[in-house]
ZADO-1210 file (C-alpha; in nm, 4 decimals, padded with zeros to 6 digits):
<atoms>
<atom x="04.5904" y="02.4991" z="01.4617" code="MET" pos="1"/>
<atom x="04.8235" y="02.2019" z="01.4312" code="ASP" pos="2"/>
<atom x="04.7389" y="01.8361" z="01.3662" code="GLU" pos="3"/>
<atom x="04.7394" y="01.7451" z="01.7371" code="THR" pos="4"/>
<atom x="04.4750" y="01.9981" z="01.8390" code="THR" pos="5"/>
<atom x="04.1437" y="01.8407" z="01.9347" code="THR" pos="6"/>
<atom x="03.8330" y="02.0189" z="01.8130" code="VAL" pos="7"/>
<atom x="03.5011" y="01.9527" z="01.9822" code="THR" pos="8"/>
<atom x="03.1818" y="02.0566" z="01.8098" code="ALA" pos="9"/>
<atom x="02.9377" y="02.2726" z="01.9998" code="ALA" pos="10"/>
<atom x="02.5970" y="02.1232" z="02.0711" code="ARG" pos="11"/>
<atom x="02.3379" y="02.2740" z="01.8376" code="CYS" pos="12"/>
<atom x="01.9594" y="02.2546" z="01.8389" code="ALA" pos="13"/>
<atom x="01.8056" y="01.9611" z="01.6496" code="ASP" pos="14"/>
<atom x="01.7123" y="02.1773" z="01.3514" code="GLU" pos="15"/>
<atom x="02.0670" y="02.3190" z="01.3287" code="LYS" pos="16"/>
<atom x="02.3263" y="02.0967" z="01.1660" code="GLY" pos="17"/>
<atom x="02.6990" y="02.1024" z="01.2150" code="GLN" pos="18"/>
<atom x="02.9886" y="02.0903" z="00.9748" code="LEU" pos="19"/>
<atom x="03.3128" y="01.9090" z="01.0447" code="PRO" pos="20"/>
<atom x="03.5495" y="02.1619" z="01.2037" code="ALA" pos="21"/>
<atom x="03.8363" y="02.0817" z="00.9689" code="CYS" pos="22"/>
<atom x="03.6366" y="02.0334" z="00.6485" code="ALA" pos="23"/>
<atom x="03.8298" y="02.1015" z="00.3278" code="PRO" pos="24"/>
<atom x="03.7023" y="02.4195" z="00.1678" code="LEU" pos="25"/>
<atom x="03.6730" y="02.2687" z="-00.1804" code="ALA" pos="26"/>
<atom x="03.4471" y="01.9823" z="-00.0724" code="VAL" pos="27"/>
<atom x="03.0780" y="02.0517" z="-00.0008" code="PRO" pos="28"/>
<atom x="02.9304" y="01.9002" z="00.3143" code="PHE" pos="29"/>
<atom x="02.5746" y="01.8476" z="00.4274" code="VAL" pos="30"/>
<atom x="02.5258" y="01.9386" z="00.7942" code="PRO" pos="31"/>
<atom x="02.4968" y="01.6334" z="01.0194" code="PHE" pos="32"/>
<atom x="02.2069" y="01.5783" z="01.2553" code="GLN" pos="33"/>
<atom x="02.2869" y="01.6076" z="01.6225" code="GLN" pos="34"/>
<atom x="02.3378" y="01.2975" z="01.8367" code="GLN" pos="35"/>
<atom x="02.0191" y="01.1771" z="02.0191" code="ASN" pos="36"/>
<atom x="01.7670" y="01.4017" z="01.8386" code="PRO" pos="37"/>
<atom x="01.3983" y="01.4100" z="01.9251" code="GLN" pos="38"/>
<atom x="01.1979" y="01.1437" z="01.7402" code="VAL" pos="39"/>
<atom x="00.8334" y="01.1253" z="01.6301" code="TYR" pos="40"/>
<atom x="00.6352" y="00.8035" z="01.6697" code="THR" pos="41"/>
<atom x="00.6410" y="00.5820" z="01.3601" code="ALA" pos="42"/>
<atom x="00.2844" y="00.6787" z="01.2653" code="GLY" pos="43"/>
<atom x="00.3416" y="01.0518" z="01.2978" code="LYS" pos="44"/>
<atom x="00.6789" y="01.0313" z="01.1222" code="GLY" pos="45"/>
<atom x="00.5207" y="00.8399" z="00.8340" code="PHE" pos="46"/>
<atom x="00.2620" y="01.1147" z="00.7853" code="VAL" pos="47"/>
<atom x="00.5089" y="01.4019" z="00.8336" code="ARG" pos="48"/>
<atom x="00.7692" y="01.2509" z="00.5996" code="GLY" pos="49"/>
<atom x="01.0460" y="01.2357" z="00.8585" code="THR" pos="50"/>
<atom x="01.0984" y="01.0676" z="01.1922" code="LEU" pos="51"/>
<atom x="01.2924" y="01.3687" z="01.3197" code="PHE" pos="52"/>
<atom x="01.1163" y="01.6943" z="01.4202" code="PRO" pos="53"/>
<atom x="01.4387" y="01.8855" z="01.3500" code="GLY" pos="54"/>
<atom x="01.4139" y="01.7860" z="00.9828" code="LEU" pos="55"/>
<atom x="01.0390" y="01.8474" z="00.9562" code="ASP" pos="56"/>
<atom x="01.0268" y="02.1324" z="00.7070" code="LEU" pos="57"/>
<atom x="00.6729" y="02.1554" z="00.5624" code="PRO" pos="58"/>
<atom x="00.6566" y="02.1999" z="00.1858" code="PHE" pos="59"/>
<atom x="00.4859" y="02.5310" z="00.0979" code="GLN" pos="60"/>
<atom x="00.3535" y="02.5586" z="00.4558" code="ASN" pos="61"/>
<atom x="00.1408" y="02.2447" z="00.4143" code="GLN" pos="62"/>
<atom x="00.1604" y="02.0392" z="00.7303" code="ILE" pos="63"/>
<atom x="00.0397" y="01.6794" z="00.7262" code="ASN" pos="64"/>
<atom x="-00.0961" y="01.6201" z="01.0744" code="GLN" pos="65"/>
<atom x="-00.3533" y="01.3439" z="01.0463" code="ASN" pos="66"/>
<atom x="-00.2182" y="00.9968" z="01.1097" code="GLU" pos="67"/>
<atom x="-00.3362" y="00.7135" z="00.8891" code="LYS" pos="68"/>
<atom x="-00.6246" y="00.4928" z="00.9981" code="THR" pos="69"/>
<atom x="-00.4938" y="00.2239" z="01.2326" code="ALA" pos="70"/>
<atom x="-00.4923" y="-00.0838" z="01.0079" code="THR" pos="71"/>
<atom x="-00.2362" y="-00.3597" z="00.9822" code="LEU" pos="72"/>
<atom x="-00.1175" y="-00.2333" z="00.6440" code="SER" pos="73"/>
<atom x="-00.0771" y="00.1274" z="00.7651" code="SER" pos="74"/>
<atom x="00.1115" y="00.0014" z="01.0720" code="GLN" pos="75"/>
<atom x="00.3436" y="-00.1993" z="00.8465" code="LEU" pos="76"/>
<atom x="00.4006" y="00.1037" z="00.6245" code="GLN" pos="77"/>
<atom x="00.4737" y="00.3296" z="00.9226" code="ALA" pos="78"/>
<atom x="00.7151" y="00.0821" z="01.0818" code="MET" pos="79"/>
<atom x="00.8895" y="00.0190" z="00.7500" code="SER" pos="80"/>
<atom x="00.9290" y="00.3954" z="00.7079" code="PHE" pos="81"/>
<atom x="01.0688" y="00.4287" z="01.0618" code="ALA" pos="82"/>
<atom x="01.3172" y="00.1449" z="00.9983" code="ILE" pos="83"/>
<atom x="01.4345" y="00.3096" z="00.6750" code="ASP" pos="84"/>
<atom x="01.4569" y="00.6548" z="00.8361" code="GLU" pos="85"/>
<atom x="01.6493" y="00.5262" z="01.1382" code="LEU" pos="86"/>
<atom x="01.8762" y="00.3281" z="00.9064" code="GLY" pos="87"/>
<atom x="01.9669" y="00.6474" z="00.7217" code="LEU" pos="88"/>
<atom x="02.0313" y="00.8247" z="01.0526" code="TYR" pos="89"/>
<atom x="02.2479" y="00.5364" z="01.1755" code="LEU" pos="90"/>
<atom x="02.4566" y="00.5574" z="00.8575" code="ASP" pos="91"/>
<atom x="02.6028" y="00.8786" z="01.0016" code="THR" pos="92"/>
<atom x="02.5461" y="00.8184" z="01.3758" code="HIS" pos="93"/>
<atom x="02.6435" y="00.4551" z="01.4254" code="ARG" pos="94"/>
<atom x="02.7282" y="00.5029" z="01.7948" code="ASP" pos="95"/>
<atom x="02.3865" y="00.6415" z="01.8968" code="ASP" pos="96"/>
<atom x="02.2752" y="00.3615" z="02.1317" code="ALA" pos="97"/>
<atom x="01.9221" y="00.5017" z="02.1687" code="ASP" pos="98"/>
<atom x="01.8719" y="00.5022" z="01.7907" code="ALA" pos="99"/>
<atom x="02.0093" y="00.1474" z="01.7620" code="VAL" pos="100"/>
<atom x="01.7685" y="00.0297" z="02.0340" code="ALA" pos="101"/>
<atom x="01.4744" y="00.2060" z="01.8664" code="LEU" pos="102"/>
<atom x="01.5749" y="00.0586" z="01.5294" code="PHE" pos="103"/>
<atom x="01.5747" y="-00.2928" z="01.6793" code="ASN" pos="104"/>
<atom x="01.2356" y="-00.2321" z="01.8462" code="GLN" pos="105"/>
<atom x="01.0831" y="-00.1313" z="01.5131" code="TYR" pos="106"/>
<atom x="01.2380" y="-00.4329" z="01.3385" code="VAL" pos="107"/>
<atom x="01.0795" y="-00.6654" z="01.5987" code="GLU" pos="108"/>
<atom x="00.7437" y="-00.4870" z="01.5839" code="ARG" pos="109"/>
<atom x="00.7522" y="-00.4979" z="01.2034" code="TYR" pos="110"/>
<atom x="00.8141" y="-00.8739" z="01.2059" code="ALA" pos="111"/>
<atom x="00.5230" y="-00.9261" z="01.4490" code="ASP" pos="112"/>
<atom x="00.2895" y="-00.7049" z="01.2442" code="ALA" pos="113"/>
<atom x="00.3943" y="-00.8788" z="00.9218" code="MET" pos="114"/>
<atom x="00.3180" y="-01.2176" z="01.0770" code="GLN" pos="115"/>
<atom x="-00.0248" y="-01.0956" z="01.1943" code="ALA" pos="116"/>
<atom x="-00.0994" y="-00.9450" z="00.8532" code="TYR" pos="117"/>
<atom x="-00.0023" y="-01.2585" z="00.6631" code="GLU" pos="118"/>
<atom x="-00.2038" y="-01.4793" z="00.9002" code="ALA" pos="119"/>
<atom x="-00.5119" y="-01.2709" z="00.8248" code="GLN" pos="120"/>
<atom x="-00.4661" y="-01.1734" z="00.4583" code="TYR" pos="121"/>
<atom x="-00.1985" y="-01.3978" z="00.3094" code="GLY" pos="122"/>
<atom x="00.1527" y="-01.3322" z="00.1907" code="SER" pos="123"/>
<atom x="00.2477" y="-00.9703" z="00.1337" code="LEU" pos="124"/>
<atom x="00.5600" y="-01.0509" z="-00.0660" code="THR" pos="125"/>
<atom x="00.6568" y="-01.3182" z="-00.3162" code="GLN" pos="126"/>
<atom x="00.9258" y="-01.4563" z="-00.0854" code="ARG" pos="127"/>
<atom x="00.6811" y="-01.6753" z="00.1062" code="ASP" pos="128"/>
<atom x="00.4565" y="-01.7791" z="-00.1809" code="SER" pos="129"/>
<atom x="00.6253" y="-02.1141" z="-00.2544" code="ALA" pos="130"/>
<atom x="00.6796" y="-02.2466" z="00.0984" code="LEU" pos="131"/>
<atom x="00.4032" y="-02.5070" z="00.0698" code="GLU" pos="132"/>
<atom x="00.5518" y="-02.6735" z="-00.2382" code="GLY" pos="133"/>
<atom x="00.3552" y="-02.4790" z="-00.5005" code="THR" pos="134"/>
<atom x="00.3745" y="-02.1194" z="-00.6142" code="TYR" pos="135"/>
<atom x="00.0655" y="-01.9437" z="-00.4757" code="THR" pos="136"/>
<atom x="00.1436" y="-01.5776" z="-00.5428" code="TRP" pos="137"/>
<atom x="-00.1027" y="-01.5513" z="-00.8327" code="ILE" pos="138"/>
<atom x="-00.3861" y="-01.7385" z="-00.6582" code="ASP" pos="139"/>
<atom x="-00.7080" y="-01.5682" z="-00.5534" code="ASP" pos="140"/>
<atom x="-00.8113" y="-01.3623" z="-00.3703" code="PRO" pos="141"/>
<atom x="-00.6584" y="-01.0524" z="-00.5256" code="TRP" pos="142"/>
<atom x="-00.6257" y="-00.7300" z="-00.3248" code="PRO" pos="143"/>
<atom x="-00.9346" y="-00.5795" z="-00.4895" code="TRP" pos="144"/>
<atom x="-01.1372" y="-00.8877" z="-00.3940" code="ASP" pos="145"/>
<atom x="-01.1355" y="-00.7768" z="-00.0287" code="TYR" pos="146"/>
<atom x="-01.4570" y="-00.5773" z="-00.0181" code="LEU" pos="147"/>
<atom x="-01.4974" y="-00.4245" z="00.3242" code="GLY" pos="148"/>
<atom x="-01.1699" y="-00.5746" z="00.4408" code="LYS" pos="149"/>
<atom x="-00.8219" y="-00.4348" z="00.4571" code="GLU" pos="150"/>
<atom x="-00.6525" y="-00.4870" z="00.1197" code="PRO" pos="151"/>
<atom x="-00.3456" y="-00.6992" z="00.0767" code="ARG" pos="152"/>
</atoms>
């Protein structure tokens, strides 16, 4: 095979990776995910530990199936996980338009959920704790002061 020969990779199932066709033998490679893989919802992916069913390999046959209780904090955690997971996928699949669109949807939904959370419970991070001219991060109430409410 000369340098001008074009090699096209065969389409594999989601759980089957692919190696570059002309990979140097002395360099180890991790198989890449396929383009446009199936994707769990953010909540299910958060519980399963991956957004991608093809990468969902249960540890010691223990399968986490129950989604977290639908609270603002669990929604924020699930969306943050989905953003991180899609970001890792996009590191190697930057041209996957569906993944880019889904990434942007989760970023918007995360911002909306963060705004709703902070309106109800106060700042979740230190970044917004000095916007009113004084530093309020250490002011009451503390997360454990929310009896019967969703913690901060």
